[in-house]
C-alpha positions, 0 to 999 in steps of 0.5 A: 472868904474870897471869890475865885480868881481867873487864874485859878481856874487852870488849877486841877483837882487834887483829890477825889473827894474834890471830884466827887462833891463837885460832880454831885453838886453839879449833877444835883443843882443843874436842873433843879431851880437852885443854880448849879453855877452858884453852887460850883462857885460856893463850894471852892470858896467855902471848902477853900479848894483850888477852882475845879479847872476847865477840864472838870467843867467840860466833864460835868457838863457833858454828864449833865447833858447826857442825863437830860438826853436820856430822861427826855430822849422821846422829846429829842427823838420827836424833835430830830424826826420832825426836823427831818420830816420838815426837811422833806417838805412836811412840818409837824409838832416835833419840828415846831418844838425843835425851832422853839428850843432854838428860838428860846436859846438864841438870847442866852447865847448872844448875852453869853458871848457879849459877856465873855467878849466884854471879859465881865463874868468874873465880877459877878462870881462873888458871895453878894451877887450869889446871895442877892440872885438866890433870894430875888430868884426864890421870891419871883419863883414863888410869886409866879408859882403861887399867883399865876394860872396853870392851865397850858401845855406845850401843845399851846406854846406859841413861838413868841412865849418861846422867845419870852422864856428864852429871853428870861435865860439871860438872867441866868448869866447872874450866878445864883439866878438859875437857868432852870429856875428863871425859865420855869419861872417865866413859863409859869408866869405865862400860865404853863402847868409845873411839869410843862414848865420843867419840861420846856426848861430842861429842853432848853438846857440841851443846846444851852449846855452843849453851847457852854461845854463847847465853849469851855472845851475851846478854852481847855484846848487853848490853855493847853490843859488835858482834855479828858483825865481819869478824874474828869471821866469820874466827874462826868459819870457822877455828874450824869447819875446824880442829874438823872436822879435829880431830873427824876425826882423833880419831875415826879415831885412837880406832878402832884406839888409846888416849887415851894421846897426849892423857893425856901431853899433858895431864900434861906441860902440867900439870906446866909449868903448875904449875911456872910457877905455883908457881915465882913467875912466874904 
């Protein structure tokens, strides 16, 4: 198997099944701690499909963003209203959460821009890198979930810890590490309850996905690709529905159980990918 090349990023999706599979993979894995980027790299490699193309990347990101906005609409409204009141000179918990999310987003934006400027990201899009990231990320998630206390809620979140969780997002620039996975791991390591760790991770995803979508949109514009075709609209819709279902199921699960199923999935997939990579098949 061979990794996707930069040139293949402009090749279009050619079949409906590709649109459906890639949109569902993006939607389901974007917010679960299993790495959407790793899965989206692996699908074209395994299936021997052309890369999904920039327009489709934008579409599925928009769909996933819509899902988290819908699920956490109360938090989004609270932050927006809090910011409005702060502008009027009255600060509250909503404004505090808004700035915590902003603070937690700054490190990955800076790191992502630097990585793109150095044009170093393509070297990370390999089966071996994804395999190691899946395995190591799964193990540290299990350790944090198993051995760290779980007593804090987001009401206890200071700006310093919001920044620490945000700094962890930088590791998610490695395909397979998982943005949601590493931020949930960091939050659990700091002592936050499982649902609260997932909640802050998903709130952090809003500006992160928005920034990624805008960046991809700019690339679409500069490359001359069609912005939103019928295929992209289908992909956005499927990504929205699947992401909303995945968020709902995960949040319900974490109220009563641990991250262990996600850990086991990551470890098994990581071992398989490393076997493929070092077995001469990648």
